[in-house]
C-alpha positions as CSV (number, residue, x, y, z in Angstrom):
1,M,0.0,0.0,0.0
2,S,1.2,3.4,-0.9
3,D,2.0,6.2,1.7
4,I,-1.1,8.0,0.6
5,G,-3.1,4.8,0.9
6,L,-1.8,4.3,4.5
7,K,-2.7,8.0,5.4
8,I,-6.2,7.6,4.1
9,L,-6.6,4.2,5.8
10,Y,-5.4,5.7,9.1
11,A,-7.7,8.7,8.8
12,R,-10.7,6.6,8.0
13,T,-10.0,4.2,11.0
14,K,-9.6,7.2,13.3
15,I,-12.9,8.6,12.1
16,E,-14.6,5.2,12.7
17,K,-13.1,5.1,16.2
18,A,-14.3,8.7,16.8
19,W,-17.9,7.6,16.0
20,E,-17.5,4.6,18.4
21,A,-16.4,6.9,21.2
22,W,-19.3,9.2,20.3
23,D,-21.8,6.2,20.7
24,E,-20.2,5.5,24.1
25,A,-20.6,9.1,25.1
26,E,-24.4,9.0,24.3
27,W,-24.6,5.8,26.2
28,A,-22.9,7.3,29.2
29,F,-25.1,10.4,29.0
30,K,-28.3,8.4,28.9
31,G,-27.0,6.5,32.0
32,E,-26.4,9.9,33.8
33,K,-22.6,9.2,33.9
34,Y,-21.8,12.8,32.9
35,P,-18.0,12.8,33.6
36,S,-17.7,9.5,31.5
37,A,-19.8,11.1,28.7
38,V,-17.4,14.3,28.7
39,N,-14.4,11.9,28.6
40,R,-15.9,10.0,25.5
41,I,-16.9,13.1,23.8
42,Y,-13.4,14.5,24.1
43,Y,-11.9,11.2,22.8
44,A,-14.3,11.3,20.0
45,F,-12.9,14.7,18.9
46,Y,-9.4,13.7,19.7
47,R,-9.6,10.8,17.3
48,A,-11.3,13.0,14.7
49,C,-8.4,15.5,15.1
50,L,-5.9,12.7,14.5
51,A,-7.8,11.8,11.4
52,L,-7.4,15.3,10.1
53,L,-3.7,15.4,10.8
54,A,-3.1,12.2,8.9
55,F,-2.7,14.3,5.9
56,Q,0.1,16.4,7.4
57,P,3.9,15.4,7.3
58,K,4.0,14.9,11.0
59,I,1.3,14.0,13.7
60,P,2.0,15.3,17.2
61,T,1.9,12.8,20.1
62,K,0.6,15.1,22.9
63,H,-3.1,15.9,23.2
64,A,-2.6,19.7,23.4
65,A,-0.4,19.7,20.4
66,V,-2.9,17.7,18.3
67,I,-5.7,20.1,19.1
68,G,-3.3,23.1,18.7
69,E,-2.3,21.8,15.2
70,V,-5.9,21.3,14.1
71,N,-6.6,24.9,15.2
72,R,-3.5,26.2,13.4
73,I,-4.0,24.3,10.1
74,Y,-7.7,24.0,9.8
75,V,-9.5,26.6,11.9
76,K,-6.9,29.6,11.3
77,E,-7.1,28.7,7.5
78,G,-10.9,28.7,7.6
79,L,-11.4,25.1,6.7
80,L,-13.2,24.7,10.1
81,P,-15.3,27.3,11.8
82,R,-13.9,29.2,14.8
83,E,-16.5,27.7,17.1
84,I,-15.2,24.3,16.5
85,G,-11.7,25.5,17.6
86,R,-13.2,27.1,20.9
87,F,-15.2,23.9,21.4
88,L,-12.2,21.7,21.2
89,H,-10.4,23.9,23.7
90,D,-13.3,24.0,26.1
91,L,-13.8,20.2,25.7
92,Q,-10.1,19.5,26.5
93,T,-10.5,21.5,29.7
94,A,-13.7,19.7,30.7
95,R,-12.1,16.4,30.0
96,A,-9.2,17.2,32.3
97,E,-11.6,18.3,35.0
98,A,-13.7,15.2,34.7
99,D,-10.7,12.8,34.7
100,Y,-8.2,14.5,37.1
101,K,-10.4,16.8,39.4
102,D,-13.4,14.4,39.6
103,K,-15.7,17.2,38.5
104,N,-19.3,16.2,38.2
105,F,-21.0,18.1,35.5
106,P,-24.6,19.2,35.5
107,R,-26.9,17.4,33.0
108,E,-27.5,20.6,31.0
109,D,-23.7,21.3,30.4
110,V,-23.2,17.7,29.0
111,Q,-26.3,18.0,27.0
112,E,-25.0,21.0,25.3
113,Y,-21.7,19.2,24.5
114,I,-23.8,16.4,23.0
115,K,-26.0,18.8,20.9
116,Q,-23.1,20.9,19.5
117,G,-20.7,18.0,19.5
118,K,-22.7,15.8,17.1
119,K,-22.9,18.6,14.6
120,Y,-19.2,19.5,14.9
121,L,-18.1,15.9,14.7
122,Q,-19.9,15.4,11.5
123,H,-18.2,18.5,10.2
124,L,-14.8,17.0,11.0
125,D,-15.9,13.7,9.5
126,D,-16.9,15.6,6.2
127,L,-13.6,17.4,6.1
128,V,-11.6,14.2,6.6
129,T,-13.6,12.7,3.7
130,K,-12.9,15.7,1.5
131,L,-9.2,15.6,2.3
132,A,-9.1,11.8,1.5
133,D,-11.0,12.3,-1.8
134,N,-8.6,15.1,-2.8
135,T,-5.6,13.1,-1.9
136,L,-6.5,10.1,-4.2
């Protein structure tokens, strides 16, 4: 398989894993496990960000660098809306609070992440598909 083929396969696999994490987030939300839902929403977006970065020469290994690169390359250049960049930053903070500070989130806050997140995740998925199609 060519280098381009491997990048496309990697991107598509990461998007698939992103949607799996999204399904887990919705399941946790329905079960009123709000910190777990925030964690799974974050990882859905983290994997989608890795999918976007598959088409770059180098993929960062640190979470903050992955999100920073997506903002630098895709948000700053206008390929993704600014609100997605802000959402990624807010989500990264929320995930850290859920995982490391045992913060319990109100249902309404997590419901807003779910509402906005599904639309934004689809936007990232669409961009990955576009990038993959343009790479072929």
